[in-house]
PDB file with SEQRES, HELIX, SHEET and CRYST1 records, atoms N, CA, C and O in Angstrom:
SEQRES   1 A   88  MET VAL GLU ALA ALA ALA ALA ALA PHE PHE LEU LEU PRO          
SEQRES   2 A   88  PRO ASN PRO ILE ILE PRO PHE ALA LYS THR GLU ASN PHE          
SEQRES   3 A   88  TYR VAL ILE TYR TYR GLY HIS LEU VAL GLY GLY ARG GLY          
SEQRES   4 A   88  GLU MET THR GLU GLN ALA SER ARG ILE LEU ALA ALA GLY          
SEQRES   5 A   88  PRO GLU LEU VAL ILE VAL PRO HIS SER PHE PRO ASP GLY          
SEQRES   6 A   88  GLU PRO ASN LEU MET LEU GLU VAL HIS GLN GLN PHE LYS          
SEQRES   7 A   88  GLY GLN GLY ILE LYS VAL LEU THR TYR ILE                      
HELIX    1 AA1 VAL A    2  LEU A   11  1                                  10    
HELIX    2 AA2 GLU A   43  ALA A   51  1                                   9    
HELIX    3 AA3 LEU A   71  GLY A   79  1                                   9    
SHEET    1 AA1 3 TYR A  27  ILE A  29  0                                        
SHEET    2 AA1 3 LEU A  55  PRO A  59  1                                        
SHEET    3 AA1 3 LYS A  83  TYR A  87  1                                        
CRYST1    1.000    1.000    1.000  90.00  90.00  90.00 P 1           1          
ATOM      1  N   MET A   1     211.518 191.891 309.135  1.00  0.00           N  
ATOM      2  CA  MET A   1     212.587 190.964 308.829  1.00  0.00           C  
ATOM      3  C   MET A   1     212.223 190.099 307.619  1.00  0.00           C  
ATOM      4  O   MET A   1     213.041 189.919 306.717  1.00  0.00           O  
ATOM      5  N   VAL A   2     210.998 189.565 307.598  1.00  0.00           N  
ATOM      6  CA  VAL A   2     210.556 188.734 306.489  1.00  0.00           C  
ATOM      7  C   VAL A   2     210.492 189.564 305.214  1.00  0.00           C  
ATOM      8  O   VAL A   2     210.851 189.085 304.139  1.00  0.00           O  
ATOM      9  N   GLU A   3     210.035 190.806 305.333  1.00  0.00           N  
ATOM     10  CA  GLU A   3     209.945 191.667 304.155  1.00  0.00           C  
ATOM     11  C   GLU A   3     211.329 191.944 303.578  1.00  0.00           C  
ATOM     12  O   GLU A   3     211.490 192.001 302.358  1.00  0.00           O  
ATOM     13  N   ALA A   4     212.327 192.116 304.438  1.00  0.00           N  
ATOM     14  CA  ALA A   4     213.694 192.369 303.965  1.00  0.00           C  
ATOM     15  C   ALA A   4     214.236 191.142 303.241  1.00  0.00           C  
ATOM     16  O   ALA A   4     214.912 191.274 302.221  1.00  0.00           O  
ATOM     17  N   ALA A   5     213.946 189.945 303.759  1.00  0.00           N  
ATOM     18  CA  ALA A   5     214.408 188.712 303.106  1.00  0.00           C  
ATOM     19  C   ALA A   5     213.726 188.547 301.753  1.00  0.00           C  
ATOM     20  O   ALA A   5     214.367 188.147 300.781  1.00  0.00           O  
ATOM     21  N   ALA A   6     212.443 188.849 301.684  1.00  0.00           N  
ATOM     22  CA  ALA A   6     211.715 188.736 300.421  1.00  0.00           C  
ATOM     23  C   ALA A   6     212.258 189.729 299.406  1.00  0.00           C  
ATOM     24  O   ALA A   6     212.390 189.398 298.228  1.00  0.00           O  
ATOM     25  N   ALA A   7     212.577 190.943 299.846  1.00  0.00           N  
ATOM     26  CA  ALA A   7     213.127 191.950 298.941  1.00  0.00           C  
ATOM     27  C   ALA A   7     214.511 191.525 298.460  1.00  0.00           C  
ATOM     28  O   ALA A   7     214.844 191.723 297.291  1.00  0.00           O  
ATOM     29  N   ALA A   8     215.321 190.946 299.344  1.00  0.00           N  
ATOM     30  CA  ALA A   8     216.664 190.502 298.966  1.00  0.00           C  
ATOM     31  C   ALA A   8     216.588 189.364 297.947  1.00  0.00           C  
ATOM     32  O   ALA A   8     217.437 189.259 297.062  1.00  0.00           O  
ATOM     33  N   PHE A   9     215.570 188.515 298.075  1.00  0.00           N  
ATOM     34  CA  PHE A   9     215.409 187.400 297.138  1.00  0.00           C  
ATOM     35  C   PHE A   9     215.263 187.905 295.708  1.00  0.00           C  
ATOM     36  O   PHE A   9     215.833 187.329 294.782  1.00  0.00           O  
ATOM     37  N   PHE A  10     214.506 188.973 295.529  1.00  0.00           N  
ATOM     38  CA  PHE A  10     214.280 189.505 294.191  1.00  0.00           C  
ATOM     39  C   PHE A  10     215.492 190.250 293.651  1.00  0.00           C  
ATOM     40  O   PHE A  10     215.565 190.527 292.454  1.00  0.00           O  
ATOM     41  N   LEU A  11     216.427 190.572 294.502  1.00  0.00           N  
ATOM     42  CA  LEU A  11     217.632 191.260 294.060  1.00  0.00           C  
ATOM     43  C   LEU A  11     218.739 190.284 293.646  1.00  0.00           C  
ATOM     44  O   LEU A  11     219.737 190.691 293.051  1.00  0.00           O  
ATOM     45  N   LEU A  12     218.561 189.006 293.959  1.00  0.00           N  
ATOM     46  CA  LEU A  12     219.559 188.009 293.597  1.00  0.00           C  
ATOM     47  C   LEU A  12     219.571 187.807 292.083  1.00  0.00           C  
ATOM     48  O   LEU A  12     218.538 187.933 291.425  1.00  0.00           O  
ATOM     49  N   PRO A  13     220.737 187.495 291.539  1.00  0.00           N  
ATOM     50  CA  PRO A  13     220.765 187.224 290.093  1.00  0.00           C  
ATOM     51  C   PRO A  13     219.999 185.939 289.792  1.00  0.00           C  
ATOM     52  O   PRO A  13     219.886 185.067 290.653  1.00  0.00           O  
ATOM     53  N   PRO A  14     219.472 185.821 288.576  1.00  0.00           N  
ATOM     54  CA  PRO A  14     218.724 184.609 288.225  1.00  0.00           C  
ATOM     55  C   PRO A  14     219.638 183.385 288.232  1.00  0.00           C  
ATOM     56  O   PRO A  14     220.860 183.504 288.147  1.00  0.00           O  
ATOM     57  N   ASN A  15     219.026 182.216 288.336  1.00  0.00           N  
ATOM     58  CA  ASN A  15     219.795 180.972 288.316  1.00  0.00           C  
ATOM     59  C   ASN A  15     220.541 180.850 286.999  1.00  0.00           C  
ATOM     60  O   ASN A  15     219.993 181.147 285.938  1.00  0.00           O  
ATOM     61  N   PRO A  16     221.796 180.412 287.068  1.00  0.00           N  
ATOM     62  CA  PRO A  16     222.535 180.267 285.805  1.00  0.00           C  
ATOM     63  C   PRO A  16     221.948 179.131 284.971  1.00  0.00           C  
ATOM     64  O   PRO A  16     221.428 178.152 285.507  1.00  0.00           O  
ATOM     65  N   ILE A  17     222.040 179.275 283.680  1.00  0.00           N  
ATOM     66  CA  ILE A  17     221.564 178.236 282.779  1.00  0.00           C  
ATOM     67  C   ILE A  17     222.682 177.209 282.632  1.00  0.00           C  
ATOM     68  O   ILE A  17     223.813 177.553 282.290  1.00  0.00           O  
ATOM     69  N   ILE A  18     222.358 175.967 282.888  1.00  0.00           N  
ATOM     70  CA  ILE A  18     223.346 174.903 282.775  1.00  0.00           C  
ATOM     71  C   ILE A  18     223.201 174.277 281.404  1.00  0.00           C  
ATOM     72  O   ILE A  18     222.131 173.770 281.070  1.00  0.00           O  
ATOM     73  N   PRO A  19     224.261 174.301 280.597  1.00  0.00           N  
ATOM     74  CA  PRO A  19     224.153 173.729 279.247  1.00  0.00           C  
ATOM     75  C   PRO A  19     224.046 172.211 279.299  1.00  0.00           C  
ATOM     76  O   PRO A  19     224.393 171.581 280.298  1.00  0.00           O  
ATOM     77  N   PHE A  20     223.562 171.640 278.211  1.00  0.00           N  
ATOM     78  CA  PHE A  20     223.487 170.192 278.123  1.00  0.00           C  
ATOM     79  C   PHE A  20     224.879 169.599 278.201  1.00  0.00           C  
ATOM     80  O   PHE A  20     225.863 170.250 277.850  1.00  0.00           O  
ATOM     81  N   ALA A  21     224.957 168.373 278.659  1.00  0.00           N  
ATOM     82  CA  ALA A  21     226.238 167.694 278.752  1.00  0.00           C  
ATOM     83  C   ALA A  21     226.849 167.539 277.369  1.00  0.00           C  
ATOM     84  O   ALA A  21     226.156 167.228 276.401  1.00  0.00           O  
ATOM     85  N   LYS A  22     228.115 167.753 277.293  1.00  0.00           N  
ATOM     86  CA  LYS A  22     228.814 167.561 276.027  1.00  0.00           C  
ATOM     87  C   LYS A  22     229.000 166.074 275.798  1.00  0.00           C  
ATOM     88  O   LYS A  22     229.018 165.293 276.750  1.00  0.00           O  
ATOM     89  N   THR A  23     229.138 165.679 274.549  1.00  0.00           N  
ATOM     90  CA  THR A  23     229.302 164.265 274.242  1.00  0.00           C  
ATOM     91  C   THR A  23     230.739 163.795 274.422  1.00  0.00           C  
ATOM     92  O   THR A  23     231.023 162.611 274.241  1.00  0.00           O  
ATOM     93  N   GLU A  24     231.640 164.688 274.771  1.00  0.00           N  
ATOM     94  CA  GLU A  24     232.991 164.227 275.048  1.00  0.00           C  
ATOM     95  C   GLU A  24     232.963 163.425 276.348  1.00  0.00           C  
ATOM     96  O   GLU A  24     232.168 163.696 277.248  1.00  0.00           O  
ATOM     97  N   ASN A  25     233.822 162.462 276.421  1.00  0.00           N  
ATOM     98  CA  ASN A  25     233.867 161.561 277.572  1.00  0.00           C  
ATOM     99  C   ASN A  25     232.573 160.772 277.731  1.00  0.00           C  
ATOM    100  O   ASN A  25     232.147 160.478 278.848  1.00  0.00           O  
ATOM    101  N   PHE A  26     231.965 160.441 276.626  1.00  0.00           N  
ATOM    102  CA  PHE A  26     230.742 159.645 276.623  1.00  0.00           C  
ATOM    103  C   PHE A  26     231.147 158.197 276.392  1.00  0.00           C  
ATOM    104  O   PHE A  26     231.689 157.861 275.338  1.00  0.00           O  
ATOM    105  N   TYR A  27     230.884 157.333 277.381  1.00  0.00           N  
ATOM    106  CA  TYR A  27     231.262 155.927 277.320  1.00  0.00           C  
ATOM    107  C   TYR A  27     230.015 155.058 277.410  1.00  0.00           C  
ATOM    108  O   TYR A  27     229.008 155.451 277.999  1.00  0.00           O  
ATOM    109  N   VAL A  28     230.099 153.864 276.814  1.00  0.00           N  
ATOM    110  CA  VAL A  28     228.998 152.912 276.881  1.00  0.00           C  
ATOM    111  C   VAL A  28     229.552 151.596 277.414  1.00  0.00           C  
ATOM    112  O   VAL A  28     230.540 151.074 276.896  1.00  0.00           O  
ATOM    113  N   ILE A  29     228.918 151.072 278.436  1.00  0.00           N  
ATOM    114  CA  ILE A  29     229.199 149.727 278.918  1.00  0.00           C  
ATOM    115  C   ILE A  29     227.972 148.919 278.557  1.00  0.00           C  
ATOM    116  O   ILE A  29     226.885 149.150 279.085  1.00  0.00           O  
ATOM    117  N   TYR A  30     228.152 147.960 277.646  1.00  0.00           N  
ATOM    118  CA  TYR A  30     227.013 147.220 277.119  1.00  0.00           C  
ATOM    119  C   TYR A  30     227.213 145.735 277.377  1.00  0.00           C  
ATOM    120  O   TYR A  30     228.220 145.155 276.970  1.00  0.00           O  
ATOM    121  N   TYR A  31     226.256 145.127 278.050  1.00  0.00           N  
ATOM    122  CA  TYR A  31     226.357 143.722 278.421  1.00  0.00           C  
ATOM    123  C   TYR A  31     225.634 142.796 277.445  1.00  0.00           C  
ATOM    124  O   TYR A  31     225.691 141.576 277.602  1.00  0.00           O  
ATOM    125  N   GLY A  32     224.969 143.340 276.463  1.00  0.00           N  
ATOM    126  CA  GLY A  32     224.159 142.537 275.557  1.00  0.00           C  
ATOM    127  C   GLY A  32     224.889 142.124 274.300  1.00  0.00           C  
ATOM    128  O   GLY A  32     226.105 142.270 274.181  1.00  0.00           O  
ATOM    129  N   HIS A  33     224.117 141.605 273.370  1.00  0.00           N  
ATOM    130  CA  HIS A  33     224.650 141.091 272.104  1.00  0.00           C  
ATOM    131  C   HIS A  33     224.846 142.207 271.088  1.00  0.00           C  
ATOM    132  O   HIS A  33     223.974 143.055 270.897  1.00  0.00           O  
ATOM    133  N   LEU A  34     226.001 142.191 270.444  1.00  0.00           N  
ATOM    134  CA  LEU A  34     226.272 143.099 269.332  1.00  0.00           C  
ATOM    135  C   LEU A  34     225.972 142.423 268.005  1.00  0.00           C  
ATOM    136  O   LEU A  34     225.737 143.093 266.999  1.00  0.00           O  
ATOM    137  N   VAL A  35     225.980 141.090 268.004  1.00  0.00           N  
ATOM    138  CA  VAL A  35     225.795 140.309 266.782  1.00  0.00           C  
ATOM    139  C   VAL A  35     224.597 139.388 266.965  1.00  0.00           C  
ATOM    140  O   VAL A  35     224.452 138.732 267.997  1.00  0.00           O  
ATOM    141  N   GLY A  36     223.740 139.349 265.947  1.00  0.00           N  
ATOM    142  CA  GLY A  36     222.562 138.490 265.987  1.00  0.00           C  
ATOM    143  C   GLY A  36     222.895 137.049 265.621  1.00  0.00           C  
ATOM    144  O   GLY A  36     224.050 136.712 265.359  1.00  0.00           O  
ATOM    145  N   GLY A  37     221.875 136.210 265.606  1.00  0.00           N  
ATOM    146  CA  GLY A  37     222.032 134.786 265.338  1.00  0.00           C  
ATOM    147  C   GLY A  37     222.583 134.461 263.965  1.00  0.00           C  
ATOM    148  O   GLY A  37     223.185 133.402 263.787  1.00  0.00           O  
ATOM    149  N   ARG A  38     222.397 135.331 262.996  1.00  0.00           N  
ATOM    150  CA  ARG A  38     222.899 135.101 261.630  1.00  0.00           C  
ATOM    151  C   ARG A  38     224.155 135.912 261.336  1.00  0.00           C  
ATOM    152  O   ARG A  38     224.549 136.064 260.179  1.00  0.00           O  
ATOM    153  N   GLY A  39     224.785 136.435 262.397  1.00  0.00           N  
ATOM    154  CA  GLY A  39     226.017 137.208 262.218  1.00  0.00           C  
ATOM    155  C   GLY A  39     225.810 138.668 261.887  1.00  0.00           C  
ATOM    156  O   GLY A  39     226.778 139.386 261.636  1.00  0.00           O  
ATOM    157  N   GLU A  40     224.562 139.126 261.880  1.00  0.00           N  
ATOM    158  CA  GLU A  40     224.278 140.532 261.560  1.00  0.00           C  
ATOM    159  C   GLU A  40     224.376 141.393 262.830  1.00  0.00           C  
ATOM    160  O   GLU A  40     224.196 140.911 263.949  1.00  0.00           O  
ATOM    161  N   MET A  41     224.663 142.658 262.619  1.00  0.00           N  
ATOM    162  CA  MET A  41     224.739 143.588 263.745  1.00  0.00           C  
ATOM    163  C   MET A  41     223.342 143.799 264.315  1.00  0.00           C  
ATOM    164  O   MET A  41     222.381 143.972 263.565  1.00  0.00           O  
ATOM    165  N   THR A  42     223.230 143.786 265.634  1.00  0.00           N  
ATOM    166  CA  THR A  42     221.928 143.978 266.271  1.00  0.00           C  
ATOM    167  C   THR A  42     221.512 145.447 266.234  1.00  0.00           C  
ATOM    168  O   THR A  42     222.329 146.333 265.984  1.00  0.00           O  
ATOM    169  N   GLU A  43     220.245 145.682 266.483  1.00  0.00           N  
ATOM    170  CA  GLU A  43     219.731 147.061 266.532  1.00  0.00           C  
ATOM    171  C   GLU A  43     220.414 147.857 267.643  1.00  0.00           C  
ATOM    172  O   GLU A  43     220.700 149.043 267.477  1.00  0.00           O  
ATOM    173  N   GLN A  44     220.674 147.202 268.771  1.00  0.00           N  
ATOM    174  CA  GLN A  44     221.336 147.879 269.882  1.00  0.00           C  
ATOM    175  C   GLN A  44     222.743 148.334 269.484  1.00  0.00           C  
ATOM    176  O   GLN A  44     223.166 149.435 269.839  1.00  0.00           O  
ATOM    177  N   ALA A  45     223.460 147.492 268.752  1.00  0.00           N  
ATOM    178  CA  ALA A  45     224.802 147.869 268.303  1.00  0.00           C  
ATOM    179  C   ALA A  45     224.715 149.052 267.339  1.00  0.00           C  
ATOM    180  O   ALA A  45     225.555 149.951 267.382  1.00  0.00           O  
ATOM    181  N   SER A  46     223.719 149.054 266.485  1.00  0.00           N  
ATOM    182  CA  SER A  46     223.523 150.181 265.561  1.00  0.00           C  
ATOM    183  C   SER A  46     223.238 151.468 266.317  1.00  0.00           C  
ATOM    184  O   SER A  46     223.704 152.539 265.927  1.00  0.00           O  
ATOM    185  N   ARG A  47     222.479 151.367 267.390  1.00  0.00           N  
ATOM    186  CA  ARG A  47     222.179 152.565 268.195  1.00  0.00           C  
ATOM    187  C   ARG A  47     223.430 153.087 268.891  1.00  0.00           C  
ATOM    188  O   ARG A  47     223.629 154.296 269.006  1.00  0.00           O  
ATOM    189  N   ILE A  48     224.268 152.169 269.353  1.00  0.00           N  
ATOM    190  CA  ILE A  48     225.523 152.595 269.986  1.00  0.00           C  
ATOM    191  C   ILE A  48     226.383 153.329 268.957  1.00  0.00           C  
ATOM    192  O   ILE A  48     226.942 154.386 269.249  1.00  0.00           O  
ATOM    193  N   LEU A  49     226.485 152.763 267.754  1.00  0.00           N  
ATOM    194  CA  LEU A  49     227.255 153.426 266.687  1.00  0.00           C  
ATOM    195  C   LEU A  49     226.703 154.814 266.389  1.00  0.00           C  
ATOM    196  O   LEU A  49     227.467 155.765 266.227  1.00  0.00           O  
ATOM    197  N   ALA A  50     225.389 154.933 266.315  1.00  0.00           N  
ATOM    198  CA  ALA A  50     224.753 156.223 266.010  1.00  0.00           C  
ATOM    199  C   ALA A  50     225.002 157.249 267.108  1.00  0.00           C  
ATOM    200  O   ALA A  50     225.116 158.443 266.830  1.00  0.00           O  
ATOM    201  N   ALA A  51     225.088 156.786 268.363  1.00  0.00           N  
ATOM    202  CA  ALA A  51     225.316 157.706 269.484  1.00  0.00           C  
ATOM    203  C   ALA A  51     226.743 158.246 269.473  1.00  0.00           C  
ATOM    204  O   ALA A  51     226.999 159.341 269.974  1.00  0.00           O  
ATOM    205  N   GLY A  52     227.673 157.478 268.901  1.00  0.00           N  
ATOM    206  CA  GLY A  52     229.053 157.944 268.757  1.00  0.00           C  
ATOM    207  C   GLY A  52     229.813 158.135 270.050  1.00  0.00           C  
ATOM    208  O   GLY A  52     230.426 159.185 270.245  1.00  0.00           O  
ATOM    209  N   PRO A  53     229.796 157.157 270.944  1.00  0.00           N  
ATOM    210  CA  PRO A  53     230.579 157.328 272.173  1.00  0.00           C  
ATOM    211  C   PRO A  53     232.080 157.293 271.877  1.00  0.00           C  
ATOM    212  O   PRO A  53     232.508 156.875 270.801  1.00  0.00           O  
ATOM    213  N   GLU A  54     232.849 157.732 272.834  1.00  0.00           N  
ATOM    214  CA  GLU A  54     234.301 157.702 272.702  1.00  0.00           C  
ATOM    215  C   GLU A  54     234.832 156.286 272.936  1.00  0.00           C  
ATOM    216  O   GLU A  54     235.825 155.882 272.331  1.00  0.00           O  
ATOM    217  N   LEU A  55     234.168 155.541 273.811  1.00  0.00           N  
ATOM    218  CA  LEU A  55     234.614 154.215 274.197  1.00  0.00           C  
ATOM    219  C   LEU A  55     233.410 153.317 274.437  1.00  0.00           C  
ATOM    220  O   LEU A  55     232.407 153.743 275.011  1.00  0.00           O  
ATOM    221  N   VAL A  56     233.521 152.061 273.989  1.00  0.00           N  
ATOM    222  CA  VAL A  56     232.496 151.057 274.248  1.00  0.00           C  
ATOM    223  C   VAL A  56     233.171 149.885 274.945  1.00  0.00           C  
ATOM    224  O   VAL A  56     234.212 149.402 274.498  1.00  0.00           O  
ATOM    225  N   ILE A  57     232.574 149.431 276.040  1.00  0.00           N  
ATOM    226  CA  ILE A  57     233.087 148.272 276.768  1.00  0.00           C  
ATOM    227  C   ILE A  57     232.053 147.170 276.626  1.00  0.00           C  
ATOM    228  O   ILE A  57     230.898 147.338 277.018  1.00  0.00           O  
ATOM    229  N   VAL A  58     232.470 146.034 276.058  1.00  0.00           N  
ATOM    230  CA  VAL A  58     231.556 144.922 275.784  1.00  0.00           C  
ATOM    231  C   VAL A  58     232.236 143.597 276.104  1.00  0.00           C  
ATOM    232  O   VAL A  58     233.464 143.508 276.093  1.00  0.00           O  
ATOM    233  N   PRO A  59     231.430 142.553 276.393  1.00  0.00           N  
ATOM    234  CA  PRO A  59     232.033 141.228 276.549  1.00  0.00           C  
ATOM    235  C   PRO A  59     232.490 140.701 275.185  1.00  0.00           C  
ATOM    236  O   PRO A  59     231.793 140.878 274.186  1.00  0.00           O  
ATOM    237  N   HIS A  60     233.649 140.059 275.145  1.00  0.00           N  
ATOM    238  CA  HIS A  60     234.142 139.501 273.874  1.00  0.00           C  
ATOM    239  C   HIS A  60     233.311 138.306 273.447  1.00  0.00           C  
ATOM    240  O   HIS A  60     233.053 138.108 272.260  1.00  0.00           O  
ATOM    241  N   SER A  61     232.892 137.508 274.426  1.00  0.00           N  
ATOM    242  CA  SER A  61     232.036 136.356 274.141  1.00  0.00           C  
ATOM    243  C   SER A  61     231.179 136.105 275.378  1.00  0.00           C  
ATOM    244  O   SER A  61     231.362 136.732 276.422  1.00  0.00           O  
ATOM    245  N   PHE A  62     230.253 135.186 275.235  1.00  0.00           N  
ATOM    246  CA  PHE A  62     229.336 134.860 276.324  1.00  0.00           C  
ATOM    247  C   PHE A  62     229.691 133.508 276.927  1.00  0.00           C  
ATOM    248  O   PHE A  62     230.445 132.750 276.318  1.00  0.00           O  
ATOM    249  N   PRO A  63     229.165 133.186 278.111  1.00  0.00           N  
ATOM    250  CA  PRO A  63     229.525 131.925 278.774  1.00  0.00           C  
ATOM    251  C   PRO A  63     229.307 130.679 277.914  1.00  0.00           C  
ATOM    252  O   PRO A  63     229.993 129.672 278.089  1.00  0.00           O  
ATOM    253  N   ASP A  64     228.355 130.748 276.991  1.00  0.00           N  
ATOM    254  CA  ASP A  64     228.116 129.581 276.137  1.00  0.00           C  
ATOM    255  C   ASP A  64     229.102 129.503 274.972  1.00  0.00           C  
ATOM    256  O   ASP A  64     228.993 128.620 274.121  1.00  0.00           O  
ATOM    257  N   GLY A  65     230.063 130.425 274.934  1.00  0.00           N  
ATOM    258  CA  GLY A  65     231.065 130.424 273.872  1.00  0.00           C  
ATOM    259  C   GLY A  65     230.669 131.214 272.644  1.00  0.00           C  
ATOM    260  O   GLY A  65     231.467 131.352 271.717  1.00  0.00           O  
ATOM    261  N   GLU A  66     229.458 131.734 272.616  1.00  0.00           N  
ATOM    262  CA  GLU A  66     228.982 132.517 271.477  1.00  0.00           C  
ATOM    263  C   GLU A  66     229.764 133.829 271.390  1.00  0.00           C  
ATOM    264  O   GLU A  66     229.795 134.589 272.358  1.00  0.00           O  
ATOM    265  N   PRO A  67     230.400 134.107 270.239  1.00  0.00           N  
ATOM    266  CA  PRO A  67     231.167 135.349 270.116  1.00  0.00           C  
ATOM    267  C   PRO A  67     230.247 136.568 270.106  1.00  0.00           C  
ATOM    268  O   PRO A  67     229.110 136.504 269.638  1.00  0.00           O  
ATOM    269  N   ASN A  68     230.754 137.658 270.622  1.00  0.00           N  
ATOM    270  CA  ASN A  68     229.966 138.894 270.649  1.00  0.00           C  
ATOM    271  C   ASN A  68     230.570 139.970 269.753  1.00  0.00           C  
ATOM    272  O   ASN A  68     229.841 140.685 269.065  1.00  0.00           O  
ATOM    273  N   LEU A  69     231.866 140.086 269.756  1.00  0.00           N  
ATOM    274  CA  LEU A  69     232.511 141.139 268.971  1.00  0.00           C  
ATOM    275  C   LEU A  69     233.157 140.519 267.737  1.00  0.00           C  
ATOM    276  O   LEU A  69     234.314 140.101 267.771  1.00  0.00           O  
ATOM    277  N   MET A  70     232.407 140.467 266.667  1.00  0.00           N  
ATOM    278  CA  MET A  70     232.919 139.937 265.405  1.00  0.00           C  
ATOM    279  C   MET A  70     233.813 140.991 264.751  1.00  0.00           C  
ATOM    280  O   MET A  70     233.669 142.183 265.020  1.00  0.00           O  
ATOM    281  N   LEU A  71     234.718 140.560 263.909  1.00  0.00           N  
ATOM    282  CA  LEU A  71     235.660 141.462 263.250  1.00  0.00           C  
ATOM    283  C   LEU A  71     234.933 142.572 262.485  1.00  0.00           C  
ATOM    284  O   LEU A  71     235.352 143.728 262.530  1.00  0.00           O  
ATOM    285  N   GLU A  72     233.859 142.232 261.791  1.00  0.00           N  
ATOM    286  CA  GLU A  72     233.131 143.234 261.000  1.00  0.00           C  
ATOM    287  C   GLU A  72     232.540 144.331 261.894  1.00  0.00           C  
ATOM    288  O   GLU A  72     232.580 145.512 261.551  1.00  0.00           O  
ATOM    289  N   VAL A  73     232.001 143.927 263.027  1.00  0.00           N  
ATOM    290  CA  VAL A  73     231.418 144.903 263.962  1.00  0.00           C  
ATOM    291  C   VAL A  73     232.527 145.764 264.554  1.00  0.00           C  
ATOM    292  O   VAL A  73     232.387 146.982 264.664  1.00  0.00           O  
ATOM    293  N   HIS A  74     233.619 145.131 264.931  1.00  0.00           N  
ATOM    294  CA  HIS A  74     234.746 145.873 265.490  1.00  0.00           C  
ATOM    295  C   HIS A  74     235.260 146.905 264.483  1.00  0.00           C  
ATOM    296  O   HIS A  74     235.584 148.032 264.858  1.00  0.00           O  
ATOM    297  N   GLN A  75     235.333 146.525 263.216  1.00  0.00           N  
ATOM    298  CA  GLN A  75     235.790 147.444 262.176  1.00  0.00           C  
ATOM    299  C   GLN A  75     234.842 148.639 262.031  1.00  0.00           C  
ATOM    300  O   GLN A  75     235.291 149.757 261.781  1.00  0.00           O  
ATOM    301  N   GLN A  76     233.550 148.413 262.185  1.00  0.00           N  
ATOM    302  CA  GLN A  76     232.596 149.526 262.087  1.00  0.00           C  
ATOM    303  C   GLN A  76     232.790 150.515 263.236  1.00  0.00           C  
ATOM    304  O   GLN A  76     232.717 151.728 263.035  1.00  0.00           O  
ATOM    305  N   PHE A  77     233.035 149.998 264.430  1.00  0.00           N  
ATOM    306  CA  PHE A  77     233.314 150.886 265.563  1.00  0.00           C  
ATOM    307  C   PHE A  77     234.601 151.669 265.301  1.00  0.00           C  
ATOM    308  O   PHE A  77     234.636 152.888 265.471  1.00  0.00           O  
ATOM    309  N   LYS A  78     235.650 150.971 264.891  1.00  0.00           N  
ATOM    310  CA  LYS A  78     236.933 151.634 264.611  1.00  0.00           C  
ATOM    311  C   LYS A  78     236.788 152.666 263.506  1.00  0.00           C  
ATOM    312  O   LYS A  78     237.394 153.735 263.565  1.00  0.00           O  
ATOM    313  N   GLY A  79     235.977 152.345 262.488  1.00  0.00           N  
ATOM    314  CA  GLY A  79     235.775 153.269 261.374  1.00  0.00           C  
ATOM    315  C   GLY A  79     235.158 154.588 261.801  1.00  0.00           C  
ATOM    316  O   GLY A  79     235.355 155.611 261.145  1.00  0.00           O  
ATOM    317  N   GLN A  80     234.420 154.571 262.886  1.00  0.00           N  
ATOM    318  CA  GLN A  80     233.814 155.809 263.400  1.00  0.00           C  
ATOM    319  C   GLN A  80     234.641 156.416 264.526  1.00  0.00           C  
ATOM    320  O   GLN A  80     234.206 157.363 265.181  1.00  0.00           O  
ATOM    321  N   GLY A  81     235.835 155.868 264.751  1.00  0.00           N  
ATOM    322  CA  GLY A  81     236.721 156.434 265.769  1.00  0.00           C  
ATOM    323  C   GLY A  81     236.338 156.049 267.190  1.00  0.00           C  
ATOM    324  O   GLY A  81     236.741 156.719 268.142  1.00  0.00           O  
ATOM    325  N   ILE A  82     235.568 154.982 267.345  1.00  0.00           N  
ATOM    326  CA  ILE A  82     235.131 154.537 268.668  1.00  0.00           C  
ATOM    327  C   ILE A  82     236.090 153.449 269.155  1.00  0.00           C  
ATOM    328  O   ILE A  82     236.282 152.433 268.487  1.00  0.00           O  
ATOM    329  N   LYS A  83     236.678 153.673 270.308  1.00  0.00           N  
ATOM    330  CA  LYS A  83     237.567 152.664 270.899  1.00  0.00           C  
ATOM    331  C   LYS A  83     236.708 151.576 271.515  1.00  0.00           C  
ATOM    332  O   LYS A  83     235.638 151.850 272.058  1.00  0.00           O  
ATOM    333  N   VAL A  84     237.181 150.338 271.429  1.00  0.00           N  
ATOM    334  CA  VAL A  84     236.454 149.201 271.965  1.00  0.00           C  
ATOM    335  C   VAL A  84     237.331 148.465 272.972  1.00  0.00           C  
ATOM    336  O   VAL A  84     238.471 148.109 272.673  1.00  0.00           O  
ATOM    337  N   LEU A  85     236.799 148.243 274.149  1.00  0.00           N  
ATOM    338  CA  LEU A  85     237.488 147.482 275.179  1.00  0.00           C  
ATOM    339  C   LEU A  85     236.628 146.257 275.448  1.00  0.00           C  
ATOM    340  O   LEU A  85     235.441 146.381 275.752  1.00  0.00           O  
ATOM    341  N   THR A  86     237.229 145.065 275.336  1.00  0.00           N  
ATOM    342  CA  THR A  86     236.473 143.838 275.581  1.00  0.00           C  
ATOM    343  C   THR A  86     237.018 143.147 276.822  1.00  0.00           C  
ATOM    344  O   THR A  86     238.163 143.352 277.226  1.00  0.00           O  
ATOM    345  N   TYR A  87     236.178 142.340 277.400  1.00  0.00           N  
ATOM    346  CA  TYR A  87     236.580 141.538 278.556  1.00  0.00           C  
ATOM    347  C   TYR A  87     236.033 140.135 278.398  1.00  0.00           C  
ATOM    348  O   TYR A  87     235.105 139.888 277.629  1.00  0.00           O  
ATOM    349  N   ILE A  88     236.632 139.227 279.145  1.00  0.00           N  
ATOM    350  CA  ILE A  88     236.208 137.826 279.103  1.00  0.00           C  
ATOM    351  C   ILE A  88     235.644 137.463 280.458  1.00  0.00           C  
ATOM    352  O   ILE A  88     235.220 136.327 280.666  1.00  0.00           O  
TER     353      ILE A  88                                                      
END                                                                             
């Protein structure tokens, strides 16, 4: 019985190869800062842009009133076709 099961195992087709995930439907929810203290884009925001997600969800501002999504940063996301959803 064990020999028959072992023989059947070798007759099974090999495991299918699963391709890498496609970048479609790639979303980013980011809770951190997109803009630095001098109004420059942060490294994290640059990495998000480089990754090219379809949608980015970020806070519009922080509890201390500090803005997070400046017009210039928003324009860079839009320029690459990335939709931006903000919340308060």
